N, C-alpha and C positions, 0 to 999 in steps of 0.2 A: 334832591337832598332831603333826608328824613328830618322830622321835627325834633327840636331839642326838648328832652324831658324837663319837667319843672325842677329847678334847683341844680341843674347840671353845671359843672365847672365851666368857666370861660375857656375857649379853645386857645389857650396861650400858656407859654412857659416864659417867665420873666427872670431878670437878674436884679441885683441891687448894687448900689455904688460902692459900698464899703464893707467893713467887718461887722456892722450891724445895720439894720434898716433904719432910715431916718423916719421922723414923724410923718413926713409926706408920703414916703414909701409904704409905711405901715397902713396909712389911711387908704392908699390906692389898692394895696393887696387885699385888705379886708373887704373893701367895697366891690372890687372887680371879681374876686374869687377865681384867680387863674388856676389852671390844672396843677401847675407846679412851678419849680424854680430851677435855676442853673447857677453854679458857682464858678468863679474865675479866681485867678491869683490875687486880685485886689480884695477878694473876700476872705482871704486866708491869712491867719497869723499863727495861732497855736492850735493844737488838737482840741483843747477845751473850748476855745473861742469858736472853732468851726462847728463842733457838736452843738453848742448853745445856739449858734446862728441857724443851723438846720432845724432845731426844735422850735425856735421862734418863728421861722417862716411857716412851718406847718401849723403852728398855733394860730397864725394870722388868718388862715383860711379854714381853720376848724376841721382839718382832715389829717389824721395821723398817717394816712397812706398817700398823702400828696407826694408825687415823685419829686425827688431832688437829684438833679443831674450834675455831672462834671465831665470834662474831657481829661481823662488821665490815661493817655496812650503810652507814654514813655518818650524819652529823648526830648525833642523840641516842644512837645505838647504835654506838659505836666503842670497841673495847677497846685499839686501838693509836692513840695520839694524839700531838700535838706535845709535846715538841720533836723526838722521834726519828722521827716519822712524819707524813706529810702530813695536814692537816685535810681530811676527806672531807665534801663537801656531802651533805645528805639526798637520797635517791633522788627524793623528790617535787619537789625544787627542780630537779634535773637533768631530770626528766620534764616539767616545766612548759613546755618547748620544744615539746611535742608538738602543742599546739593551733595553734601558728604554723607548724611545719614538722616533720612526723613523721620525715623522714629525718635532720634535724639532731638531733632528740631521740634517735633510735637511735644515731647516732654518739657523742653525748655520754654516753649510758649505757654504751656499749661501752668508750669510753676511760676513764671513771670506774671501771668494774669491772675493766678490765685493770690500772689503777694500784693498786687495792685488792689484786688478786691478786698483783701483783709484790711487794708488801710481805710477803704471806703466804709466798710461795714462798721468799723469802730467809731466812725463819725456820724452814722445814720444816713449816709448817702447811699441811695439804692438803685441808681441808674448810671451806667458809664457809657459814654459815647464812643464805643469800641465794640466790634472790630471794624477797622477801616478796610474795605474790600476793593478799593481802587487799584487798578493795574496800570502803573506808570509806563508810559511809552518813552522811547529814547529822546524824543524831541518835546516831551511834556515839561511843564513848569516844575521847578524844584519844590513847590509848596507841598507836594506829596512825597517824593524822594524816599528817604529811609523810614517814613511812617508806614509804608506799604510792606506787606509780607513777601514781596518779590515781584517779578515781572512776568511770571507764568500764571495764567488764570487758574489752572488746576492747583498749583501750589498755594495761591492766595485763598482759594476756596477751602482747601484742606486745613491750612493753619488758621484761617478765619473761623472755621467750624470749631476747632480746638479752643480757640480764644473765647468764643461765645459760650461754649459748654462750660469752660472753667469759670466764667463769670456767674453762670446760672448755678453751678455747684456751690458757689460761695454765697448765694442769695442776692446777687446783683443782676439787674436786667441789662442785657446788651442792646446796643443800638447799631445796626449795620449802616454804614455810610460810605460814600455819598451817592445815593441812588439817582440815576442808574450807572454812574461811573464818572470820576473826575480825572482819571489818569492821563487822558489825552489832551487835557486842557493846556494851552500854551500861555495862560495867564493865571494869576492868583485871584480867585473870586473874592477875596477880601478887599482887593484893590480895583478890580475891573471885571467886566463880564467876559468870560471865555466863550469862544465859539468853536465848536468841533464840527468839521466838515466830513468826517469819515463816513463811508457808506454804512447803511444799517446792517447789512449782512456781516460786515467786519466787527461792528460794535456787538452784535449778538454773539459772535464767536469768542470775543475777548472780554471787553469791558463789562458786558451784562452777565457773563457766565458765572462769576463768583456769587453775585446776588441771587441768581436763579438757584444756585446750590444751597443758599441759606434763606430761601423764600419763606421758611416757617419761623423766622426770627420774630420776636414779639414787637420790636420797634425798629423803625428805619428813619433815615434822614435824607432829605433831597439834596441834589447838587444845584447850585446856581450856575448852570452851564446850558448854553444853547447847542442842540444837536440838529444841524440843518437838515439831515436826512429824515427827521421826524417832525420837527416844528422849527422852522427857520426864523420865527419871529419872537419866540418866548423861551426863557430858560425853563428847565424842568420844574422848578418850584412853582412857576406861574402857568404851566402848560397843562390844560386838561388832556391834550393829546398824549404827551409823554406819560402823565400819571395813569391815564386809563389804558392806553395801548401797550405801554412798555412796563411800567412799574407794577401795576395791578394785573396787566394782561400777560405779556411775554414772560416777564420775570415771575409773576405769580405771587408777589408779595401781598399779603392781606393783614399785616400787622399795623400797629398805630403809626401813621406817617407824620413825622415832624418836618417842618421846613428847616433848612440850615438857617443860621442867624440872619434875620431880614435887615439888620443894620449894616450888613456887608455892602461894599460899594458896587458889587455886581448888579444890584437892584437899584432902581431909581424911583423917583416920585415920593409923595408924602407917605408917612408910615401907616396912616389909616387905610390908604389905598393898597399899599403893599400887603397888609394883613388880609384885607378883604379879597384881593385877587388870589392870594395863596389858598384860602379856604374854598373859594369858588372853583379853583383848578382841581381840587380834590385832596389837598392836604388836610389832615385831621386836626393838627395843632400848629400854631405859629410860635416860633422860637425867636425871642428878642433878648440879646445877651449883654449889651454894653452898659446897662444900668442908668442910661440917660432918662431922667424923669419925664421930660416933655415928650420924648419919643415913646416911652412906655404908655403915657396917657393916650397918645394918638393910636398906638397899637390896640389898646383896650377898646377905643372907640370903633376900630375897624373889625374887631373880632365879635364872635357870637358864642353863646353856650354850645358845648359839644352836642352834636346830634346823636340820634340813636345808634347809627352805624359806628361812629367814633367811640361811643360809650361801650358798645359790644366789643370792640377791639381793645379798649382799656380793660374791660373785664377779663379778656384773655391774657393780657399782661399780668394782671394780679394773679390769675390762675397759674401762670408760668413760674411764679416765684417759688423757690425751694428753701427748705430749711438748710442752712449752711452745713455742708459735709465736713467731717473732721479734717483738720489741716494743721501741720506743724510748720510754722513760718521759719523757725531757725534752721530746721533740716532742709527746707526748701531753698533758703538763701545759700546754704553750703553747697547743695547739689547744683544749683543754677550757676554758681561760680565755677564749678568743675566743668560744666557743659559749655560755658560761653567761650567763643573764640578769643585767643590771646590778642 
């Protein structure tokens, strides 16, 4: 592991408990200097309030470019919802056009994603945890379901690429997830640790393939899943073998690697240990989402400043940012309604 440069941000992304940081949260964030923050539904009230929260969080760490993340996928996973924001259809519903007309499906995914991104840009949110590149299997848990672009790896890769490019066109950084694939998991990693026993050759042909196709993405997020063919003892997030041999090796991903939320029940042990093991395994940044102050303090204790390799990847993220391309949201909404299946 390379040495952390002086003044480097802490290798952590944290959440807060409500619509504004508490005094205790403000003190923690200012002292710890986490890389960035993530927002959830509990943090969202009105557009003005969210924009103010984003600005306040960045001010607390003194970095105008501190990443602020959100999970705005569509369907079940939307942190911004009516009445202030458009109801976003699930990616799987939009992608269902693909079997009839791939070109129309690509157009629909692009329009849907540009509309999502427009909402984020207006609030100052600059990272969306999308595209989801998992390939759900017939016996997989429903936690993925219609969040996926389909069940064919090539389709998922194609539409995932369209989605990532649409975010970048709008000035929002995409995060590919969940590396190296959550689709075969028969359990929800929010609740328990999934174990996948599929042979490596099959995983490479299916689950890993969309990630390999988008290996140049600026950011990625790990899966809290055990793949017994690669590391029978540790989930990907905590496995140097999975990260080195599969994510960095076979897949070829060299973007900034975030953990999935380490407060999920797939992981166990105290939070200081979870954070440290994640970084030791090769993750660049630890993600903690639930806003629990005691847990965040423990995560901060287990993290360290970002090292030189992680900072180089972060620099490439900043370099990947684009000036938003022109976009007419009203026209996009009308066209998307025309395209969507009845």
